[in-house]
N, CA, C and O of each residue as an XYZ file, in Angstrom:
732
protein
N      21.542    -31.405    -97.177
C      22.101    -30.734    -96.012
C      23.534    -30.350    -96.334
O      24.294    -31.159    -96.867
N      23.897    -29.142    -96.018
C      25.228    -28.626    -96.286
C      26.235    -29.086    -95.254
O      26.016    -30.075    -94.555
N      27.324    -28.374    -95.161
C      28.370    -28.680    -94.189
C      28.045    -28.045    -92.849
O      28.597    -27.008    -92.484
N      27.145    -28.681    -92.126
C      26.719    -28.131    -90.840
C      27.808    -28.220    -89.786
O      27.901    -27.360    -88.910
N      28.639    -29.262    -89.868
C      29.683    -29.465    -88.867
C      31.056    -29.460    -89.524
O      31.845    -30.387    -89.343
N      31.332    -28.415    -90.284
C      32.609    -28.359    -90.998
C      33.764    -28.076    -90.047
O      34.898    -28.472    -90.316
N      33.489    -27.396    -88.941
C      34.526    -27.110    -87.956
C      34.075    -27.729    -86.641
O      33.057    -27.320    -86.082
N      34.817    -28.704    -86.145
C      34.408    -29.449    -84.966
C      34.745    -28.712    -83.674
O      33.935    -28.703    -82.747
N      35.897    -28.108    -83.594
C      36.216    -27.375    -82.373
C      36.082    -25.874    -82.632
O      36.458    -25.362    -83.687
N      35.532    -25.197    -81.631
C      35.322    -23.746    -81.768
C      36.067    -22.959    -80.708
O      36.288    -21.756    -80.848
N      36.453    -23.655    -79.641
C      37.120    -23.046    -78.486
C      36.180    -22.179    -77.650
O      36.600    -21.626    -76.633
N      34.919    -22.050    -78.059
C      33.996    -21.186    -77.303
C      33.605    -21.798    -75.974
O      33.123    -21.082    -75.096
N      33.794    -23.094    -75.794
C      33.437    -23.741    -74.535
C      34.582    -23.896    -73.573
O      34.413    -24.478    -72.501
N      35.736    -23.395    -73.924
C      36.916    -23.559    -73.069
C      36.750    -22.916    -71.697
O      37.402    -23.329    -70.738
N      35.894    -21.920    -71.593
C      35.695    -21.225    -70.322
C      34.592    -21.817    -69.462
O      34.224    -21.234    -68.442
N      34.056    -22.974    -69.858
C      33.053    -23.643    -69.022
C      31.614    -23.324    -69.395
O      30.692    -23.656    -68.650
N      31.414    -22.685    -70.540
C      30.051    -22.433    -70.996
C      29.851    -23.107    -72.353
O      30.810    -23.459    -73.040
N      28.598    -23.274    -72.714
C      28.255    -23.849    -74.009
C      27.045    -23.124    -74.559
O      26.297    -22.498    -73.807
N      26.851    -23.200    -75.838
C      25.754    -22.489    -76.480
C      24.519    -23.348    -76.627
O      24.603    -24.524    -76.982
N      23.362    -22.749    -76.351
C      22.086    -23.393    -76.614
C      21.680    -23.111    -78.054
O      22.318    -22.315    -78.743
N      20.632    -23.756    -78.495
C      20.167    -23.592    -79.856
C      19.720    -22.188    -80.195
O      19.706    -21.801    -81.364
N      19.353    -21.415    -79.174
C      18.926    -20.027    -79.417
C      20.074    -19.029    -79.287
O      19.861    -17.818    -79.343
N      21.300    -19.549    -79.112
C      22.467    -18.683    -79.002
C      22.846    -18.297    -77.584
O      23.932    -17.761    -77.362
N      21.984    -18.557    -76.629
C      22.274    -18.267    -75.225
C      23.448    -19.119    -74.751
O      23.546    -20.296    -75.099
N      24.337    -18.523    -73.958
C      25.458    -19.262    -73.367
C      25.061    -19.630    -71.944
O      24.553    -18.796    -71.195
N      25.297    -20.880    -71.579
C      25.003    -21.365    -70.232
C      26.179    -22.176    -69.732
O      27.008    -22.648    -70.511
N      26.238    -22.333    -68.407
C      27.299    -23.139    -67.804
C      27.155    -24.593    -68.251
O      26.044    -25.105    -68.389
N      28.279    -25.240    -68.473
C      28.256    -26.631    -68.916
C      27.659    -27.569    -67.879
O      27.259    -28.685    -68.210
N      27.594    -27.125    -66.619
C      26.986    -27.963    -65.591
C      25.562    -27.512    -65.249
O      25.028    -27.900    -64.210
N      24.947    -26.706    -66.102
C      23.569    -26.277    -65.848
C      22.625    -27.470    -65.983
O      22.953    -28.457    -66.642
N      21.466    -27.375    -65.363
C      20.480    -28.449    -65.447
C      20.071    -28.726    -66.890
O      19.859    -29.881    -67.259
N      19.961    -27.705    -67.691
C      19.561    -27.897    -69.089
C      20.598    -28.740    -69.833
O      20.244    -29.633    -70.603
N      21.865    -28.456    -69.599
C      22.930    -29.217    -70.255
C      22.985    -30.632    -69.689
O      23.239    -31.584    -70.426
N      22.748    -30.778    -68.383
C      22.702    -32.123    -67.799
C      21.573    -32.943    -68.413
O      21.762    -34.117    -68.731
N      20.405    -32.334    -68.582
C      19.267    -33.043    -69.189
C      19.604    -33.441    -70.625
O      19.327    -34.566    -71.040
N      20.196    -32.526    -71.375
C      20.598    -32.846    -72.752
C      21.593    -34.010    -72.756
O      21.502    -34.910    -73.591
N      22.533    -33.986    -71.826
C      23.535    -35.043    -71.741
C      22.924    -36.389    -71.386
O      23.320    -37.419    -71.932
N      21.954    -36.384    -70.467
C      21.297    -37.639    -70.101
C      20.523    -38.216    -71.283
O      20.542    -39.427    -71.504
N      19.849    -37.368    -72.037
C      19.109    -37.829    -73.218
C      20.084    -38.341    -74.272
O      19.821    -39.358    -74.914
N      21.198    -37.653    -74.455
C      22.223    -38.084    -75.409
C      22.809    -39.429    -74.983
O      23.015    -40.310    -75.818
N      23.075    -39.587    -73.694
C      23.610    -40.851    -73.187
C      22.617    -41.985    -73.424
O      23.008    -43.085    -73.816
N      21.341    -41.720    -73.189
C      20.315    -42.728    -73.448
C      20.336    -43.142    -74.915
O      20.246    -44.329    -75.229
N      20.453    -42.181    -75.796
C      20.504    -42.477    -77.225
C      21.723    -43.349    -77.544
O      21.638    -44.272    -78.354
N      22.843    -43.052    -76.909
C      24.060    -43.835    -77.135
C      23.900    -45.267    -76.620
O      24.365    -46.210    -77.261
N      23.252    -45.435    -75.480
C      23.029    -46.779    -74.947
C      22.103    -47.568    -75.874
O      22.294    -48.767    -76.072
N      21.105    -46.896    -76.437
C      20.257    -47.579    -77.418
C      21.079    -47.974    -78.644
O      20.833    -49.020    -79.245
N      22.050    -47.147    -79.016
C      22.952    -47.505    -80.105
C      23.751    -48.759    -79.781
O      23.969    -49.598    -80.655
N      24.186    -48.892    -78.540
C      24.884    -50.111    -78.114
C      23.938    -51.303    -78.209
O      24.316    -52.362    -78.710
N      22.712    -51.131    -77.730
C      21.720    -52.204    -77.810
C      21.520    -52.648    -79.262
O      21.364    -53.838    -79.535
N      21.527    -51.705    -80.170
C      21.320    -52.036    -81.584
C      22.501    -52.779    -82.215
O      22.394    -53.245    -83.350
N      23.619    -52.895    -81.503
C      24.710    -53.728    -82.004
C      24.469    -55.196    -81.693
O      25.139    -56.068    -82.246
N      23.510    -55.475    -80.805
C      23.126    -56.851    -80.496
C      22.180    -57.355    -81.580
O      21.492    -56.562    -82.222
N      22.143    -58.663    -81.786
C      21.169    -59.186    -82.750
C      19.750    -59.031    -82.187
O      19.411    -59.632    -81.168
N      18.941    -58.233    -82.853
C      17.541    -58.038    -82.463
C      16.681    -58.184    -83.716
O      17.169    -58.053    -84.839
N      15.410    -58.454    -83.508
C      14.500    -58.615    -84.638
C      14.360    -57.301    -85.405
O      14.617    -56.221    -84.874
N      13.950    -57.420    -86.650
C      13.749    -56.227    -87.479
C      12.716    -55.294    -86.863
O      12.862    -54.074    -86.937
N      11.671    -55.855    -86.254
C      10.636    -55.042    -85.619
C      11.218    -54.207    -84.485
O      10.937    -53.014    -84.374
N      12.022    -54.837    -83.654
C      12.653    -54.118    -82.535
C      13.648    -53.088    -83.074
O      13.712    -51.965    -82.573
N      14.405    -53.457    -84.069
C      15.378    -52.518    -84.673
C      14.657    -51.273    -85.194
O      15.120    -50.151    -84.993
N      13.529    -51.479    -85.860
C      12.749    -50.353    -86.381
C      12.237    -49.475    -85.245
O      12.338    -48.250    -85.308
N      11.687    -50.103    -84.204
C      11.174    -49.336    -83.052
C      12.282    -48.516    -82.400
O      12.100    -47.332    -82.119
N      13.426    -49.147    -82.161
C      14.523    -48.452    -81.480
C      15.110    -47.341    -82.340
O      15.514    -46.302    -81.818
N      15.159    -47.547    -83.630
C      15.670    -46.495    -84.511
C      14.735    -45.291    -84.501
O      15.200    -44.151    -84.479
N      13.437    -45.526    -84.516
C      12.476    -44.422    -84.400
C      12.670    -43.685    -83.083
O      12.638    -42.455    -83.039
N      12.871    -44.439    -82.016
C      13.078    -43.839    -80.690
C      14.368    -43.024    -80.683
O      14.409    -41.947    -80.088
N      15.417    -43.514    -81.330
C      16.661    -42.735    -81.387
C      16.418    -41.390    -82.075
O      16.942    -40.369    -81.629
N      15.647    -41.376    -83.130
C      15.319    -40.108    -83.791
C      14.515    -39.205    -82.846
O      14.748    -37.998    -82.782
N      13.572    -39.803    -82.119
C      12.802    -39.027    -81.133
C      13.726    -38.417    -80.087
O      13.580    -37.250    -79.723
N      14.675    -39.209    -79.608
C      15.592    -38.716    -78.580
C      16.477    -37.598    -79.110
O      16.781    -36.650    -78.385
N      16.890    -37.702    -80.361
C      17.664    -36.608    -80.949
C      16.804    -35.347    -80.981
O      17.283    -34.256    -80.671
N      15.536    -35.498    -81.357
C      14.608    -34.357    -81.354
C      14.379    -33.836    -79.944
O      14.301    -32.625    -79.733
N      14.271    -34.742    -78.976
C      14.083    -34.327    -77.587
C      15.282    -33.518    -77.106
O      15.113    -32.492    -76.448
N      16.485    -33.971    -77.429
C      17.680    -33.212    -77.068
C      17.668    -31.834    -77.703
O      18.046    -30.849    -77.068
N      17.237    -31.760    -78.952
C      17.112    -30.473    -79.630
C      16.095    -29.575    -78.954
O      16.305    -28.370    -78.821
N      14.997    -30.168    -78.531
C      13.965    -29.390    -77.843
C      14.492    -28.831    -76.519
O      14.230    -27.676    -76.182
N      15.224    -29.642    -75.780
C      15.793    -29.174    -74.511
C      16.828    -28.086    -74.777
O      16.984    -27.162    -73.979
N      17.531    -28.200    -75.896
C      18.566    -27.236    -76.271
C      17.994    -25.884    -76.693
O      18.703    -24.878    -76.685
N      16.715    -25.862    -77.061
C      16.095    -24.624    -77.539
C      14.901    -24.280    -76.645
O      13.782    -24.713    -76.920
N      15.127    -23.511    -75.585
C      14.041    -23.173    -74.670
C      12.830    -22.608    -75.422
O      12.971    -21.861    -76.390
N      11.651    -22.983    -74.955
C      10.376    -22.506    -75.506
C      10.084    -23.023    -76.909
O       9.266    -22.440    -77.620
N      10.736    -24.104    -77.318
C      10.459    -24.729    -78.611
C       9.900    -26.119    -78.343
O      10.413    -26.849    -77.495
N       8.849    -26.481    -79.067
C       8.254    -27.810    -78.940
C       8.505    -28.592    -80.220
O       8.080    -28.187    -81.302
N       9.205    -29.723    -80.085
C       9.492    -30.583    -81.231
C       8.755    -31.916    -81.086
O       8.144    -32.404    -82.036
N       8.819    -32.491    -79.897
C       8.154    -33.774    -79.646
C       6.654    -33.533    -79.567
O       6.189    -32.691    -78.799
N       5.912    -34.274    -80.361
C       4.452    -34.128    -80.416
C       3.782    -35.304    -79.714
O       4.395    -36.356    -79.528
N       2.544    -35.125    -79.332
C       1.784    -36.145    -78.598
C       1.646    -37.445    -79.380
O       1.500    -38.508    -78.776
N       1.688    -37.386    -80.699
C       1.551    -38.619    -81.480
C       2.719    -39.571    -81.235
O       2.583    -40.779    -81.434
N       3.872    -39.039    -80.802
C       5.013    -39.905    -80.480
C       4.759    -40.678    -79.188
O       5.224    -41.809    -79.043
N       4.025    -40.077    -78.248
C       3.645    -40.799    -77.028
C       2.692    -41.928    -77.401
O       2.836    -43.055    -76.927
N       1.730    -41.622    -78.244
C       0.761    -42.631    -78.687
C       1.483    -43.768    -79.402
O       1.138    -44.934    -79.208
N       2.471    -43.448    -80.218
C       3.230    -44.488    -80.915
C       3.947    -45.393    -79.915
O       3.962    -46.613    -80.079
N       4.540    -44.797    -78.882
C       5.199    -45.599    -77.839
C       4.199    -46.501    -77.135
O       4.465    -47.682    -76.912
N       3.049    -45.940    -76.788
C       2.025    -46.721    -76.096
C       1.538    -47.881    -76.956
O       1.298    -48.976    -76.448
N       1.392    -47.644    -78.243
C       0.950    -48.707    -79.155
C       1.983    -49.825    -79.203
O       1.634    -51.000    -79.097
N       3.263    -49.462    -79.363
C       4.325    -50.466    -79.386
C       4.377    -51.211    -78.057
O       4.500    -52.436    -78.028
N       4.283    -50.469    -76.961
C       4.337    -51.064    -75.635
C       3.210    -52.075    -75.470
O       3.447    -53.198    -75.024
N       1.988    -51.688    -75.823
C       0.834    -52.593    -75.678
C       0.992    -53.832    -76.550
O       0.689    -54.940    -76.109
N       1.464    -53.656    -77.781
C       1.643    -54.800    -78.678
C       2.657    -55.783    -78.120
O       2.430    -56.993    -78.155
N       3.761    -55.287    -77.613
C       4.770    -56.176    -77.035
C       4.262    -56.802    -75.737
O       4.415    -58.005    -75.525
N       3.671    -56.004    -74.887
C       3.248    -56.494    -73.574
C       2.168    -57.574    -73.697
O       2.116    -58.491    -72.878
N       1.322    -57.471    -74.699
C       0.257    -58.454    -74.893
C       0.788    -59.852    -75.171
O       0.058    -60.832    -75.024
N       2.059    -59.955    -75.574
C       2.637    -61.268    -75.873
C       3.372    -61.870    -74.676
O       3.884    -62.986    -74.761
N       3.426    -61.143    -73.569
C       4.175    -61.599    -72.393
C       3.240    -62.186    -71.338
O       2.068    -61.822    -71.244
N       3.795    -63.105    -70.552
C       3.034    -63.600    -69.405
C       3.074    -62.533    -68.313
O       4.079    -61.837    -68.170
N       1.997    -62.396    -67.544
C       1.989    -61.387    -66.476
C       3.099    -61.652    -65.454
O       3.402    -62.800    -65.128
N       3.681    -60.590    -64.969
C       4.718    -60.709    -63.935
C       4.079    -60.908    -62.571
O       3.096    -60.251    -62.227
N       4.652    -61.824    -61.800
C       4.203    -62.027    -60.424
C       5.307    -61.676    -59.439
O       5.078    -61.615    -58.231
N       6.491    -61.447    -59.956
C       7.660    -61.093    -59.159
C       8.381    -59.940    -59.846
O       8.205    -59.709    -61.042
N       9.189    -59.224    -59.083
C      10.079    -58.245    -59.690
C      11.157    -58.994    -60.462
O      11.464    -60.147    -60.163
N      11.721    -58.327    -61.452
C      12.816    -58.952    -62.187
C      14.086    -58.119    -62.013
O      14.041    -56.909    -61.792
N      15.201    -58.805    -62.122
C      16.507    -58.160    -62.036
C      17.020    -57.888    -63.443
O      16.668    -58.605    -64.380
N      17.844    -56.864    -63.602
C      18.449    -56.632    -64.910
C      19.287    -57.839    -65.316
O      20.079    -58.348    -64.523
N      19.115    -58.284    -66.526
C      19.909    -59.396    -67.006
C      19.145    -60.278    -67.957
O      18.179    -59.859    -68.594
N      19.601    -61.509    -68.038
C      19.065    -62.445    -69.009
C      19.986    -62.455    -70.207
O      21.162    -62.796    -70.085
N      19.470    -62.089    -71.355
C      20.292    -62.018    -72.564
C      21.133    -60.742    -72.557
O      20.854    -59.795    -71.821
N      22.156    -60.747    -73.386
C      23.005    -59.550    -73.515
C      22.169    -58.347    -73.961
O      22.320    -57.251    -73.420
N      21.290    -58.549    -74.944
C      20.446    -57.456    -75.429
C      19.531    -56.938    -74.324
O      19.350    -55.729    -74.180
N      18.955    -57.846    -73.545
C      18.080    -57.421    -72.441
C      18.875    -56.643    -71.396
O      18.379    -55.658    -70.848
N      20.100    -57.075    -71.116
C      20.932    -56.354    -70.151
C      21.233    -54.945    -70.660
O      21.189    -53.983    -69.893
N      21.539    -54.822    -71.952
C      21.752    -53.489    -72.533
C      20.474    -52.657    -72.447
O      20.528    -51.454    -72.191
N      19.351    -53.284    -72.657
C      18.080    -52.568    -72.589
C      17.778    -52.121    -71.155
O      17.245    -51.032    -70.942
N      18.120    -52.963    -70.173
C      17.950    -52.553    -68.772
C      18.825    -51.334    -68.464
O      18.405    -50.427    -67.745
N      20.028    -51.320    -69.005
C      20.895    -50.149    -68.826
C      20.236    -48.922    -69.448
O      20.229    -47.849    -68.845
N      19.685    -49.075    -70.642
C      18.982    -47.965    -71.291
C      17.814    -47.498    -70.429
O      17.579    -46.298    -70.294
N      17.084    -48.446    -69.846
C      15.943    -48.096    -68.981
C      16.387    -47.266    -67.786
O      15.714    -46.302    -67.423
N      17.506    -47.624    -67.170
C      17.958    -46.869    -65.997
C      18.464    -45.482    -66.387
O      18.252    -44.515    -65.655
N      19.130    -45.382    -67.534
C      19.563    -44.067    -68.020
C      18.334    -43.221    -68.358
O      18.325    -42.012    -68.125
N      17.308    -43.853    -68.903
C      16.058    -43.150    -69.216
C      15.428    -42.590    -67.942
O      14.961    -41.452    -67.925
N      15.417    -43.384    -66.885
C      14.860    -42.907    -65.610
C      15.662    -41.716    -65.078
O      15.092    -40.772    -64.530
N      16.983    -41.764    -65.244
C      17.803    -40.627    -64.795
C      17.491    -39.393    -65.638
O      17.365    -38.289    -65.109
N      17.367    -39.584    -66.941
C      17.023    -38.455    -67.810
C      15.680    -37.864    -67.391
O      15.511    -36.645    -67.377
N      14.740    -38.720    -67.056
C      13.431    -38.237    -66.605
C      13.557    -37.421    -65.315
O      12.947    -36.360    -65.186
N      14.348    -37.919    -64.367
C      14.543    -37.168    -63.117
C      15.183    -35.815    -63.390
O      14.755    -34.801    -62.838
N      16.198    -35.795    -64.231
C      16.874    -34.535    -64.555
C      15.913    -33.579    -65.253
O      15.905    -32.381    -64.969
N      15.109    -34.106    -66.159
C      14.151    -33.249    -66.868
C      13.111    -32.668    -65.910
O      12.722    -31.510    -66.054
N      12.664    -33.446    -64.947
C      11.704    -32.919    -63.964
C      12.359    -31.872    -63.068
O      11.727    -30.878    -62.709
N      13.608    -32.087    -62.710
C      14.332    -31.087    -61.925
C      14.468    -29.800    -62.725
O      14.252    -28.709    -62.197
N      14.823    -29.926    -63.993
C      14.907    -28.757    -64.871
C      13.552    -28.072    -64.987
O      13.470    -26.845    -64.928
N      12.505    -28.846    -65.150
C      11.158    -28.289    -65.314
C      10.713    -27.494    -64.089
O       9.914    -26.567    -64.216
N      11.211    -27.838    -62.924
C      10.866    -27.096    -61.707
C      11.461    -25.689    -61.733
O      10.945    -24.779    -61.084
N      12.558    -25.515    -62.493
C      13.221    -24.213    -62.571
C      12.937    -23.475    -63.877
O      12.713    -22.265    -63.882
N      12.951    -24.215    -64.978
C      12.723    -23.653    -66.311
C      11.795    -24.613    -67.035
O      12.152    -25.769    -67.266
N      10.639    -24.156    -67.384
C       9.631    -25.035    -67.968
C      10.109    -25.690    -69.264
O      10.694    -25.045    -70.134
N       9.840    -26.979    -69.360
C       9.979    -27.714    -70.605
C       8.602    -28.307    -70.898
O       7.729    -28.283    -70.031
N       8.398    -28.822    -72.068
C       7.045    -29.212    -72.458
C       6.552    -30.434    -71.691
O       7.317    -31.345    -71.373
N       5.264    -30.425    -71.406
C       4.627    -31.556    -70.744
C       4.716    -32.802    -71.621
O       4.861    -33.913    -71.113
N       4.630    -32.617    -72.924
C       4.715    -33.755    -73.845
C       6.073    -34.442    -73.713
O       6.141    -35.671    -73.719
N       7.138    -33.682    -73.595
C       8.469    -34.269    -73.444
C       8.592    -35.057    -72.149
O       9.194    -36.130    -72.120
N       8.024    -34.525    -71.091
C       8.054    -35.240    -69.808
C       7.242    -36.534    -69.898
O       7.651    -37.564    -69.362
N       6.114    -36.481    -70.563
C       5.302    -37.691    -70.739
C       6.033    -38.700    -71.626
O       6.015    -39.900    -71.351
N       6.669    -38.215    -72.678
C       7.380    -39.105    -73.596
C       8.474    -39.871    -72.857
O       8.568    -41.091    -72.992
N       9.291    -39.184    -72.090
C      10.413    -39.850    -71.426
C       9.908    -40.839    -70.376
O      10.536    -41.874    -70.150
N       8.788    -40.532    -69.736
C       8.200    -41.464    -68.780
C       7.683    -42.712    -69.485
O       7.927    -43.830    -69.029
N       6.984    -42.531    -70.571
C       6.453    -43.659    -71.315
C       7.574    -44.489    -71.917
O       7.460    -45.710    -72.033
N       8.655    -43.825    -72.300
C       9.783    -44.542    -72.873
C      10.397    -45.506    -71.862
O      10.774    -46.617    -72.234
N      10.506    -45.114    -70.607
C      11.073    -46.037    -69.617
C      10.158    -47.247    -69.430
O      10.642    -48.362    -69.237
N       8.848    -47.037    -69.485
C       7.910    -48.166    -69.425
C       8.118    -49.089    -70.620
O       8.179    -50.310    -70.474
N       8.224    -48.490    -71.803
C       8.448    -49.266    -73.022
C       9.732    -50.088    -72.909
O       9.752    -51.268    -73.261
N      10.798    -49.466    -72.420
C      12.079    -50.173    -72.322
C      12.010    -51.341    -71.350
O      12.657    -52.366    -71.567
N      11.233    -51.197    -70.281
C      11.064    -52.312    -69.344
C      10.416    -53.500    -70.057
O      10.887    -54.632    -69.943
N       9.345    -53.236    -70.785
C       8.668    -54.309    -71.525
C       9.604    -54.875    -72.591
O       9.643    -56.086    -72.803
N      10.353    -54.007    -73.258
C      11.276    -54.467    -74.289
C      12.341    -55.392    -73.713
O      12.747    -56.345    -74.378
N      12.800    -55.134    -72.495
C      13.761    -56.038    -71.848
C      13.198    -57.449    -71.794
O      13.895    -58.418    -72.095
N      11.952    -57.555    -71.415
C      11.307    -58.870    -71.318
C      11.134    -59.502    -72.697
O      11.297    -60.712    -72.854
N      10.805    -58.686    -73.690
C      10.655    -59.192    -75.056
C      11.994    -59.718    -75.578
O      12.047    -60.772    -76.212
N      13.065    -58.984    -75.310
C      14.384    -59.414    -75.773
C      14.775    -60.749    -75.149
O      15.348    -61.604    -75.824
N      14.470    -60.933    -73.871
C      14.726    -62.233    -73.238
C      13.857    -63.317    -73.855
O      14.325    -64.426    -74.110
N      12.608    -63.000    -74.091
C      11.694    -63.974    -74.697
C      12.198    -64.385    -76.077
O      12.224    -65.576    -76.391
N      12.599    -63.419    -76.909
C      13.093    -63.737    -78.248
C      14.382    -64.553    -78.203
O      14.646    -65.349    -79.104
N      15.186    -64.358    -77.154
C      16.435    -65.119    -77.003
C      16.195    -66.462    -76.308
O      17.122    -67.252    -76.130
N      14.935    -66.711    -75.918
C      14.561    -67.931    -75.194
C      15.349    -68.060    -73.884
O      15.787    -69.142    -73.494
N      15.507    -66.914    -73.229
C      16.176    -66.849    -71.927
C      15.175    -66.268    -70.942
O      14.599    -65.212    -71.206
N      14.953    -66.934    -69.809
C      13.956    -66.413    -68.867
C      14.426    -65.117    -68.199
O      15.623    -64.880    -68.035
N      13.445    -64.285    -67.817
C      13.770    -63.120    -67.003
C      14.396    -63.593    -65.708
O      14.105    -64.692    -65.236
N      15.255    -62.769    -65.131
C      15.885    -63.097    -63.859
C      14.962    -62.585    -62.757
O      14.836    -61.377    -62.554
N      14.323    -63.505    -62.054
C      13.380    -63.122    -61.014
C      14.113    -62.756    -59.744
O      15.112    -63.376    -59.379
N      13.594    -61.727    -59.070
C      14.144    -61.293    -57.801
C      13.783    -62.334    -56.746
O      12.634    -62.764    -56.644
N      14.775    -62.726    -55.970
C      14.584    -63.671    -54.873
C      14.659    -62.876    -53.583
O      15.748    -62.512    -53.139
N      13.532    -62.608    -52.991
C      13.467    -61.780    -51.780
C      13.916    -62.571    -50.579
O      13.096    -63.087    -49.820
N      15.225    -62.668    -50.406
C      15.771    -63.429    -49.287
C      15.662    -62.669    -47.963
O      15.819    -63.267    -46.898
N      15.400    -61.381    -48.014
C      15.321    -60.593    -46.783
C      14.100    -60.980    -45.939
O      14.106    -60.808    -44.720
N      13.079    -61.490    -46.574
C      11.858    -61.846    -45.842
C      11.732    -63.339    -45.610
O      10.635    -63.828    -45.340
N      12.828    -64.072    -45.708
C      12.776    -65.541    -45.492
C      13.359    -65.908    -44.171
O      13.400    -67.087    -43.821
């Protein structure tokens, strides 16, 4: 790969617009840019999670997901381009099922927390849900791929299970919700 980012500032965004991958200029507060930003933020939160001590298996899974998210951001940046393929959804589902099969069934809701890694993962899960909402809002106005919408939905499910796995690996119980409102 050559010098793709040899010049960091271009001044082309000073007027409140930014360029998409196809060269189109859009407002920096457009839904497409918001969706890209939410996906980028999710990737950054996963990067924070990866600074915590996690097993090699989890590190590998999260690194693959970070690459997927970079591709997803690229796909959102280039209207009418499909980068995320259905096999990535299947990969998420496989990882999710493998992790979930090792957990005891939940009988209560859980609160974000437990281990530091699980708390970071809960943050990633909530950012993922926001990215999903933004992507659906964008899809109502400008179509994005169904595969991308499915991927981001499945990813939030995966992250929820991963939160529980991280607590289990740290030998810290999930924080159960105490419904005091109905007592």
